[in-house]
MARROTI-56923 format. One record per residue (C-alpha): z, y, x; residue in three letters; residue number from 0. Coordinates in steps of 0.5 Angstrom, whole numbers, padded with zeros to 4 digits, m for minus. Layout:
BEGIN
      pz      py      px    aa     i
       Z       Y       X   ALA   NUM
...
END
This chain:
BEGIN
      pz      py      px    aa     i
   m0006   m0010    0081   MET     0
   m0012   m0010    0076   GLU     1
   m0007   m0006    0071   THR     2
   m0005   m0001    0076   ARG     3
   m0012    0000    0078   ASN     4
   m0015    0001    0071   CYS     5
   m0009    0006    0070   ILE     6
   m0011    0010    0076   LEU     7
   m0018    0011    0075   VAL     8
   m0017    0012    0068   TRP     9
   m0012    0018    0069   VAL    10
   m0017    0021    0074   ILE    11
   m0022    0021    0070   HIS    12
   m0018    0024    0064   VAL    13
   m0015    0029    0068   LEU    14
   m0021    0032    0070   ILE    15
   m0024    0032    0063   TRP    16
   m0019    0036    0060   ILE    17
   m0018    0041    0066   ARG    18
   m0026    0042    0066   THR    19
   m0027    0042    0058   THR    20
   m0026    0049    0055   PRO    21
   m0020    0050    0051   HIS    22
   m0023    0051    0044   ASP    23
   m0027    0044    0045   ARG    24
   m0020    0041    0048   LEU    25
   m0017    0039    0041   ARG    26
   m0023    0035    0038   PRO    27
   m0024    0032    0044   LEU    28
   m0017    0029    0045   ILE    29
   m0017    0027    0037   ALA    30
   m0023    0023    0039   ARG    31
   m0021    0020    0045   ALA    32
   m0015    0017    0041   ARG    33
   m0020    0012    0038   SER    34
   m0024    0011    0045   SER    35
   m0024    0007    0051   VAL    36
   m0020    0012    0054   PHE    37
   m0014    0010    0050   VAL    38
   m0015    0003    0050   ASP    39
   m0016    0003    0058   TYR    40
   m0008    0004    0059   LEU    41
   m0008   m0003    0056   GLN    42
   m0013   m0007    0060   PRO    43
   m0016   m0012    0055   ARG    44
   m0021   m0017    0054   SER    45
   m0028   m0016    0052   LEU    46
   m0030   m0016    0044   PRO    47
   m0027   m0023    0041   ARG    48
   m0034   m0026    0040   PRO    49
   m0034   m0027    0048   CYS    50
   m0028   m0031    0048   GLU    51
   m0032   m0037    0046   ALA    52
   m0036   m0037    0053   VAL    53
   m0032   m0039    0058   VAL    54
   m0034   m0046    0061   THR    55
   m0040   m0043    0065   ARG    56
   m0038   m0036    0066   GLN    57
   m0030   m0037    0066   SER    58
   m0031   m0037    0074   GLN    59
   m0034   m0030    0074   LEU    60
   m0030   m0025    0070   ARG    61
   m0023   m0026    0067   PRO    62
   m0025   m0022    0061   GLU    63
   m0029   m0028    0059   LEU    64
   m0023   m0033    0059   GLY    65
   m0022   m0035    0067   GLY    66
   m0018   m0032    0072   GLU    67
   m0019   m0026    0077   PRO    68
   m0024   m0029    0082   PRO    69
   m0020   m0024    0087   HIS    70
   m0015   m0019    0088   GLN    71
   m0017   m0012    0088   LYS    72
   m0016   m0008    0094   MET    73
   m0011   m0002    0093   PRO    74
   m0014    0005    0092   LEU    75
   m0014    0010    0098   GLN    76
   m0014    0017    0096   ALA    77
   m0018    0022    0101   GLU    78
   m0016    0028    0096   VAL    79
   m0012    0028    0090   THR    80
   m0015    0029    0083   ALA    81
   m0011    0035    0082   ALA    82
   m0015    0038    0088   GLU    83
   m0022    0036    0086   HIS    84
   m0020    0039    0079   MET    85
   m0018    0046    0082   ASP    86
   m0025    0046    0084   LEU    87
   m0028    0044    0078   LEU    88
   m0024    0049    0074   GLN    89
   m0028    0055    0077   LYS    90
   m0034    0053    0074   LEU    91
   m0031    0055    0067   LYS    92
   m0033    0062    0069   ASP    93
   m0040    0063    0066   PRO    94
   m0042    0067    0072   GLN    95
   m0040    0062    0077   VAL    96
   m0043    0057    0074   LEU    97
   m0050    0061    0074   LYS    98
   m0049    0063    0081   ASP    99
   m0048    0056    0083   LEU   100
   m0054    0053    0079   THR   101
   m0058    0058    0082   GLU   102
   m0056    0057    0089   ASP   103
   m0057    0049    0088   ALA   104
   m0064    0050    0086   VAL   105
   m0066    0054    0091   VAL   106
   m0062    0050    0097   TRP   107
   m0066    0044    0094   ALA   108
   m0073    0047    0094   THR   109
   m0071    0050    0101   GLN   110
   m0069    0043    0104   HIS   111
   m0074    0038    0100   GLY   112
   m0070    0036    0095   LEU   113
   m0076    0036    0090   VAL   114
   m0081    0032    0086   MET   115
   m0088    0033    0084   GLY   116
   m0090    0036    0077   LEU   117
   m0094    0032    0072   ALA   118
   m0100    0035    0074   THR   119
   m0107    0031    0077   PRO   120
   m0104    0033    0084   THR   121
   m0097    0032    0084   PRO   122
   m0096    0034    0091   ALA   123
   m0099    0041    0090   ALA   124
   m0093    0043    0085   ALA   125
   m0086    0041    0086   VAL   126
   m0080    0042    0082   VAL   127
   m0073    0041    0084   HIS   128
   m0070    0034    0083   ALA   129
   m0066    0033    0077   PRO   130
   m0059    0033    0080   LEU   131
   m0051    0034    0078   ALA   132
   m0048    0040    0080   LEU   133
   m0042    0037    0083   THR   134
   m0040    0030    0086   PRO   135
   m0037    0025    0081   VAL   136
   m0030    0022    0082   PRO   137
   m0030    0015    0085   PHE   138
   m0025    0011    0087   PRO   139
   m0025    0010    0095   ALA   140
   m0022    0003    0095   GLY   141
   m0028    0001    0090   THR   142
   m0033    0005    0094   PHE   143
   m0031    0001    0101   ARG   144
   m0031   m0006    0097   GLU   145
   m0038   m0005    0095   ALA   146
   m0040   m0002    0102   GLU   147
   m0037   m0008    0105   ALA   148
   m0041   m0013    0101   ALA   149
   m0048   m0010    0103   ALA   150
   m0049   m0015    0109   GLY   151
   m0047   m0021    0105   ALA   152
   m0052   m0019    0099   PHE   153
   m0057   m0018    0104   ALA   154
   m0056   m0025    0107   ALA   155
   m0056   m0028    0100   LEU   156
   m0063   m0025    0098   VAL   157
   m0066   m0027    0105   ASP   158
   m0064   m0034    0104   ALA   159
   m0066   m0034    0097   VAL   160
   m0073   m0031    0099   ALA   161
   m0074   m0037    0104   GLU   162
   m0073   m0043    0099   ASP   163
   m0080   m0043    0096   ASP   164
   m0078   m0049    0092   ALA   165
   m0072   m0046    0089   TYR   166
   m0076   m0040    0087   LEU   167
   m0081   m0044    0084   LEU   168
   m0076   m0048    0080   ALA   169
   m0072   m0043    0078   THR   170
   m0077   m0038    0075   LEU   171
   m0083   m0043    0072   ARG   172
   m0079   m0043    0065   PRO   173
   m0079   m0035    0065   THR   174
   m0087   m0035    0068   ALA   175
   m0089   m0040    0062   ALA   176
   m0088   m0033    0058   HIS   177
   m0089   m0028    0063   ASP   178
   m0096   m0027    0066   ASP   179
   m0093   m0022    0071   PHE   180
   m0088   m0027    0074   VAL   181
   m0093   m0033    0073   ALA   182
   m0098   m0029    0078   ARG   183
   m0093   m0028    0083   GLN   184
   m0091   m0035    0083   LEU   185
   m0098   m0037    0084   ALA   186
   m0099   m0032    0090   LEU   187
   m0093   m0035    0093   LEU   188
   m0096   m0042    0092   GLU   189
   m0103   m0040    0095   ALA   190
   m0100   m0037    0101   THR   191
   m0095   m0043    0102   ALA   192
   m0099   m0046    0108   GLY   193
   m0100   m0040    0112   PRO   194
   m0093   m0038    0111   ARG   195
   m0090   m0045    0113   ALA   196
   m0094   m0045    0119   ALA   197
   m0092   m0038    0122   HIS   198
   m0085   m0039    0119   ARG   199
   m0082   m0039    0126   GLY   200
   m0085   m0032    0128   SER   201
   m0087   m0028    0122   GLN   202
   m0083   m0022    0121   GLY   203
   m0079   m0020    0115   VAL   204
   m0077   m0013    0113   LEU   205
   m0072   m0012    0107   ALA   206
   m0070   m0005    0104   HIS   207
   m0065   m0007    0099   LEU   208
   m0061   m0003    0094   ARG   209
   m0055   m0007    0090   SER   210
   m0053   m0002    0084   ASP   211
   m0046   m0003    0081   TYR   212
   m0042    0001    0075   MET   213
   m0034    0001    0074   LEU   214
   m0032   m0003    0068   HIS   215
   m0026    0000    0065   THR   216
   m0023   m0006    0061   PRO   217
   m0021   m0009    0068   THR   218
   m0022   m0003    0073   GLY   219
   m0027   m0008    0077   SER   220
   m0034   m0006    0080   LEU   221
   m0039   m0010    0077   LEU   222
   m0047   m0011    0079   GLN   223
   m0052   m0009    0075   VAL   224
   m0058   m0011    0079   GLU   225
   m0060   m0012    0086   ILE   226
   m0067   m0008    0088   ASN   227
   m0072   m0012    0093   THR   228
   m0078   m0008    0092   ILE   229
   m0080    0000    0091   GLY   230
   m0073    0002    0092   VAL   231
   m0073    0009    0091   SER   232
   m0068    0015    0093   PHE   233
   m0065    0013    0099   ALA   234
   m0068    0020    0102   CYS   235
   m0067    0025    0096   LEU   236
   m0060    0021    0095   GLY   237
   m0058    0023    0102   GLY   238
   m0060    0030    0101   LEU   239
   m0056    0030    0095   THR   240
   m0050    0029    0099   ALA   241
   m0052    0035    0104   ARG   242
   m0053    0039    0097   LEU   243
   m0046    0037    0095   HIS   244
   m0043    0039    0101   GLY   245
   m0046    0046    0101   HIS   246
   m0044    0047    0094   LEU   247
   m0037    0045    0095   LEU   248
   m0036    0050    0100   GLY   249
   m0039    0055    0096   ARG   250
   m0033    0053    0091   LEU   251
   m0028    0054    0096   GLY   252
   m0027    0047    0098   ALA   253
   m0023    0046    0104   GLY   254
   m0024    0041    0110   ALA   255
   m0020    0035    0106   ALA   256
   m0025    0036    0100   GLU   257
   m0031    0036    0104   ARG   258
   m0029    0030    0107   ALA   259
   m0028    0026    0101   ALA   260
   m0036    0026    0101   LEU   261
   m0038    0020    0105   PRO   262
   m0043    0021    0110   PRO   263
   m0050    0018    0107   ASN   264
   m0055    0017    0113   ASP   265
   m0060    0013    0108   ALA   266
   m0066    0017    0110   LEU   267
   m0065    0015    0117   ASP   268
   m0063    0008    0116   GLN   269
   m0069    0007    0112   LEU   270
   m0074    0010    0118   ALA   271
   m0070    0007    0123   ASP   272
   m0071    0000    0120   ALA   273
   m0079    0001    0119   LEU   274
   m0079    0004    0126   GLY   275
   m0075   m0003    0128   ALA   276
   m0080   m0007    0125   ALA   277
   m0086   m0003    0128   ALA   278
   m0083   m0004    0135   GLN   279
   m0082   m0012    0134   ALA   280
   m0089   m0012    0131   TYR   281
   m0091   m0010    0138   GLY   282
   m0098   m0007    0138   VAL   283
   m0099    0000    0141   GLU   284
   m0101    0005    0136   GLY   285
   m0100    0000    0130   ALA   286
   m0098    0004    0123   VAL   287
   m0094    0003    0117   VAL   288
   m0098    0002    0111   VAL   289
   m0094    0005    0105   MET   290
   m0097    0002    0098   VAL   291
   m0096    0008    0093   VAL   292
   m0098    0009    0085   GLN   293
   m0103    0014    0084   PRO   294
   m0101    0020    0081   GLY   295
   m0094    0019    0084   GLU   296
   m0089    0024    0082   ARG   297
   m0083    0022    0087   ASN   298
   m0088    0022    0093   LEU   299
   m0083    0027    0097   TYR   300
   m0078    0021    0097   ASP   301
   m0083    0017    0100   GLN   302
   m0086    0023    0104   GLN   303
   m0079    0024    0107   TRP   304
   m0079    0017    0110   ALA   305
   m0086    0017    0113   GLN   306
   m0084    0024    0116   THR   307
   m0077    0021    0119   ARG   308
   m0081    0015    0122   LEU   309
   m0086    0020    0126   TRP   310
   m0080    0024    0128   GLU   311
   m0076    0019    0130   ARG   312
   m0080    0013    0132   HIS   313
   m0087    0016    0133   GLY   314
   m0090    0011    0128   VAL   315
   m0096    0014    0123   ARG   316
   m0096    0012    0116   THR   317
   m0102    0011    0112   LEU   318
   m0101    0012    0104   ARG   319
   m0106    0007    0100   ARG   320
   m0106    0005    0093   THR   321
   m0107   m0002    0091   LEU   322
   m0114   m0001    0089   SER   323
   m0115    0003    0095   GLU   324
   m0112   m0003    0099   LEU   325
   m0117   m0007    0096   ALA   326
   m0123   m0003    0098   ARG   327
   m0120   m0001    0105   ASP   328
   m0116   m0007    0108   ALA   329
   m0119   m0013    0112   GLU   330
   m0116   m0019    0114   LEU   331
   m0118   m0022    0121   GLY   332
   m0118   m0029    0124   ALA   333
   m0112   m0027    0128   ASP   334
   m0108   m0025    0121   ARG   335
   m0108   m0018    0123   ARG   336
   m0109   m0013    0117   LEU   337
   m0113   m0007    0119   ARG   338
   m0113   m0001    0114   VAL   339
   m0118    0004    0116   GLY   340
   m0119    0001    0123   GLY   341
   m0112    0001    0124   ALA   342
   m0107   m0005    0125   VAL   343
   m0102   m0005    0120   ALA   344
   m0095   m0007    0123   ALA   345
   m0091   m0006    0117   VAL   346
   m0094   m0006    0109   VAL   347
   m0088   m0002    0105   TYR   348
   m0089   m0003    0098   PHE   349
   m0087    0003    0093   ARG   350
   m0091    0000    0088   ALA   351
   m0093   m0007    0086   GLY   352
   m0087   m0008    0082   TYR   353
   m0090   m0007    0075   VAL   354
   m0096   m0010    0072   PRO   355
   m0100   m0004    0071   GLU   356
   m0100   m0003    0078   ASP   357
   m0105   m0009    0078   TYR   358
   m0111   m0006    0074   SER   359
   m0115   m0012    0076   GLY   360
   m0117   m0018    0080   GLU   361
   m0118   m0014    0086   ALA   362
   m0111   m0011    0087   GLU   363
   m0108   m0018    0087   TRP   364
   m0113   m0020    0092   ALA   365
   m0111   m0014    0096   ALA   366
   m0104   m0017    0095   ARG   367
   m0106   m0024    0097   GLU   368
   m0109   m0021    0104   ARG   369
   m0102   m0017    0105   VAL   370
   m0098   m0024    0104   GLU   371
   m0103   m0028    0109   ARG   372
   m0103   m0023    0114   SER   373
   m0098   m0023    0120   ASP   374
   m0095   m0016    0118   ALA   375
   m0088   m0014    0116   PHE   376
   m0088   m0014    0109   LYS   377
   m0083   m0010    0105   CYS   378
   m0082   m0014    0101   PRO   379
   m0086   m0020    0101   SER   380
   m0088   m0024    0095   VAL   381
   m0082   m0028    0096   ALA   382
   m0077   m0023    0097   TYR   383
   m0080   m0019    0090   GLN   384
   m0078   m0026    0087   LEU   385
   m0071   m0026    0090   ALA   386
   m0070   m0020    0086   GLY   387
   m0072   m0022    0079   ALA   388
   m0067   m0022    0074   LYS   389
   m0067   m0029    0072   LYS   390
   m0065   m0031    0080   VAL   391
   m0059   m0026    0079   GLN   392
   m0057   m0030    0073   GLN   393
   m0058   m0037    0076   ASP   394
   m0054   m0035    0082   LEU   395
   m0048   m0033    0078   ALA   396
   m0048   m0041    0076   ARG   397
   m0042   m0045    0079   PRO   398
   m0045   m0047    0086   GLY   399
   m0051   m0043    0087   GLN   400
   m0049   m0037    0091   VAL   401
   m0045   m0043    0096   GLU   402
   m0052   m0046    0096   ARG   403
   m0055   m0040    0100   PHE   404
   m0048   m0037    0103   LEU   405
   m0044   m0043    0106   PRO   406
   m0039   m0038    0109   ASP   407
   m0034   m0038    0104   ALA   408
   m0031   m0031    0105   ALA   409
   m0038   m0029    0104   GLN   410
   m0040   m0032    0098   ALA   411
   m0033   m0030    0095   ALA   412
   m0035   m0023    0097   LEU   413
   m0041   m0023    0093   VAL   414
   m0038   m0027    0087   ARG   415
   m0033   m0021    0086   ARG   416
   m0038   m0017    0083   PHE   417
   m0042   m0021    0078   PHE   418
   m0042   m0020    0071   ALA   419
   m0043   m0025    0065   GLY   420
   m0050   m0027    0065   LEU   421
   m0054   m0032    0061   TRP   422
   m0061   m0035    0061   GLY   423
   m0064   m0036    0055   LEU   424
   m0069   m0042    0056   GLU   425
   m0065   m0047    0053   ASP   426
   m0062   m0045    0047   LEU   427
   m0059   m0051    0045   ALA   428
   m0054   m0051    0052   ASP   429
   m0047   m0050    0049   PRO   430
   m0046   m0044    0054   ASP   431
   m0052   m0041    0052   THR   432
   m0051   m0042    0044   ALA   433
   m0044   m0039    0045   ALA   434
   m0047   m0033    0049   ALA   435
   m0052   m0032    0044   VAL   436
   m0047   m0032    0038   GLY   437
   m0043   m0027    0041   ALA   438
   m0049   m0022    0042   ALA   439
   m0051   m0023    0035   LEU   440
   m0044   m0021    0032   ARG   441
   m0043   m0016    0037   ASP   442
   m0049   m0013    0040   PRO   443
   m0046   m0007    0043   GLY   444
   m0043   m0012    0048   ALA   445
   m0049   m0014    0051   PHE   446
   m0056   m0012    0054   VAL   447
   m0062   m0016    0054   LEU   448
   m0066   m0016    0060   LYS   449
   m0074   m0018    0061   PRO   450
   m0076   m0019    0068   GLN   451
   m0079   m0012    0070   ARG   452
   m0077   m0006    0074   GLU   453
   m0077    0001    0074   GLY   454
   m0073    0003    0067   GLY   455
   m0074    0003    0060   GLY   456
   m0075   m0004    0059   HIS   457
   m0068   m0007    0057   ASN   458
   m0066   m0008    0049   LEU   459
   m0059   m0006    0047   TYR   460
   m0056   m0006    0040   GLY   461
   m0060   m0007    0034   ALA   462
   m0066   m0008    0038   GLU   463
   m0063   m0014    0042   LEU   464
   m0060   m0017    0036   ARG   465
   m0067   m0017    0032   ALA   466
   m0070   m0020    0039   ARG   467
   m0065   m0025    0039   LEU   468
   m0066   m0027    0031   GLU   469
   m0073   m0027    0032   ARG   470
   m0072   m0033    0037   GLY   471
   m0078   m0036    0039   GLY   472
   m0080   m0039    0046   PRO   473
   m0082   m0032    0049   GLY   474
   m0074   m0031    0049   LEU   475
   m0074   m0035    0055   GLY   476
   m0077   m0029    0059   ALA   477
   m0070   m0025    0058   TYR   478
   m0063   m0025    0061   VAL   479
   m0057   m0024    0057   LEU   480
   m0052   m0020    0061   MET   481
   m0045   m0017    0059   GLN   482
   m0045   m0010    0058   ARG   483
   m0041   m0006    0063   ILE   484
   m0037   m0001    0060   LEU   485
   m0036    0005    0065   PRO   486
   m0031    0011    0065   PRO   487
   m0034    0017    0062   ILE   488
   m0034    0024    0066   ASN   489
   m0035    0031    0064   ARG   490
   m0041    0033    0069   SER   491
   m0046    0039    0069   VAL   492
   m0053    0036    0070   MET   493
   m0059    0041    0072   VAL   494
   m0066    0040    0071   ARG   495
   m0072    0045    0071   GLY   496
   m0067    0050    0073   GLY   497
   m0063    0049    0067   GLU   498
   m0055    0047    0067   ALA   499
   m0053    0043    0061   VAL   500
   m0046    0040    0061   GLU   501
   m0045    0033    0058   ALA   502
   m0041    0027    0058   ASP   503
   m0044    0022    0063   THR   504
   m0044    0015    0066   LEU   505
   m0045    0014    0073   SER   506
   m0048    0008    0077   GLU   507
   m0047    0007    0085   LEU   508
   m0052    0004    0089   GLY   509
   m0051    0001    0096   ILE   510
   m0057    0000    0101   PHE   511
   m0058   m0005    0106   SER   512
   m0063   m0006    0111   VAL   513
   m0065   m0013    0115   LEU   514
   m0071   m0014    0120   VAL   515
   m0072   m0021    0122   ARG   516
   m0077   m0024    0127   ARG   517
   m0077   m0032    0125   GLY   518
   m0070   m0034    0126   GLY   519
   m0068   m0028    0130   GLU   520
   m0064   m0022    0126   VAL   521
   m0066   m0016    0129   LEU   522
   m0062   m0011    0124   VAL   523
   m0058   m0012    0119   SER   524
   m0053   m0007    0116   ARG   525
   m0051   m0003    0110   GLY   526
   m0056    0003    0110   ALA   527
   m0053    0009    0106   GLY   528
   m0051    0010    0098   HIS   529
   m0054    0013    0092   LEU   530
   m0051    0015    0085   VAL   531
   m0055    0017    0079   ARG   532
   m0051    0020    0073   THR   533
   m0054    0020    0066   LYS   534
   m0052    0023    0059   ALA   535
   m0047    0018    0056   ALA   536
   m0051    0016    0050   GLU   537
   m0057    0014    0054   SER   538
   m0058    0007    0055   ASP   539
   m0063    0008    0061   GLU   540
   m0061    0011    0068   GLY   541
   m0067    0012    0072   GLY   542
   m0068    0019    0075   VAL   543
   m0076    0018    0076   ALA   544
   m0077    0016    0069   ALA   545
   m0073    0022    0067   GLY   546
   m0066    0019    0064   TYR   547
   m0061    0021    0070   GLY   548
   m0060    0026    0075   VAL   549
   m0058    0025    0083   LEU   550
   m0051    0025    0084   ASP   551
   m0046    0024    0090   SER   552
   m0039    0020    0090   PRO   553
   m0033    0024    0091   PHE   554
   m0028    0019    0094   LEU   555
   m0021    0020    0090   VAL   556
END
């Protein structure tokens, strides 16, 4: 089954690449491909040989690390054929068609709010269309549905982890010894343990999560890159991108079958409805949602869409505040109610607070503690933020850890099928860790070194990864070593600032989920749409807001 899926995915992407490449470029590309992963992909193989020594702990997770496959892949169910999709893309070879479609995309995006602020002192006053792919990227339909089906299980896992202070403290203390930002979050968790425990039966919980994945060409599997628990972005602009692609496919002459290959994406309304459900569960008339933002935020329109839809669908008002403004304006009463500008906060929704730079001083940390001590729904609480740490992701990949939090065997197995190889670096004498580090030193291209940071631009690759491992030292424990996922290469047209550029690209799929809970009663738990981000194949990072990637959509084949 794995072999068949590998061949099918490979054939889809190679045929699309060939059909959309100008003839004068085709011969050298084919010659290059003979020595690339595309040809190797016809004969599924393990990761580079140095990884084969790392089998004792991680062999239960990924077959390419020496173990048996943890699951059998679902067969791919094609909505449309690859040939039908290629016929549409073939039209972009006409320079006039490409020019007209690019202009149409830019105008549609600007008309419909698929925009970002310019890098000016007042980003809201000047906008540009969000970086976008001109056509959606082919994606295996069955694999997409597997990721959607896992959304609830991952939400349940994160929720259970966030409820276990002892686990978070034990898992993250070695990291906190070398990472001041993680240490401050743990200190906040401990400082608020008393009031949280006293009100555990009635405290509101709101989670908006995004689990990110990439296809791994050697096995045809979908592997998890990370799970995001704070400042989860592009639910709103991602949903608009799906609408844009439906419009553009129509302009290219796509029929009903091709347009149906774009899966529905209601991520914007799902987020607004989760915020609305939490505000309703809070139960105070006129209470507001406080959205915590970064000063000078360029991605404010993705955020503003959420507050606009929240007002339209639920009549709940949103106040935007930076952490510094929250330090000045927020007051915590003896009744545990948080008041901002005189209004009671039903929900505090963080689109900031995930990097150290958001806390310019003790006032910002004091404001965060006020929020944690309040009875408002937090999205996320500090416990939820810590549950999304890279170190926690790595620890959960160890045998028995997922099962500790998900006693349902089917749920645990569903989650585990997406795990890549992950190793902690706090104990280099551990045989598994030593073997993984040795493999990474011999072949750094097969690994990624990740610190406990969000927002893109922090990971180490290649020569930088090797240099950091060779330097060693106690600070290495703040990192997690991860197997590098090797996704298929596509040919895409990316549009930035009105200019279209054709390039070899890689894509990452994100699946959103939401959870609303009051004490032990789960009010909402469901998948909440999706996001695809596409980047140039030579780029290591992929954040759209950080300038590395473009917004995209899956075209199910």
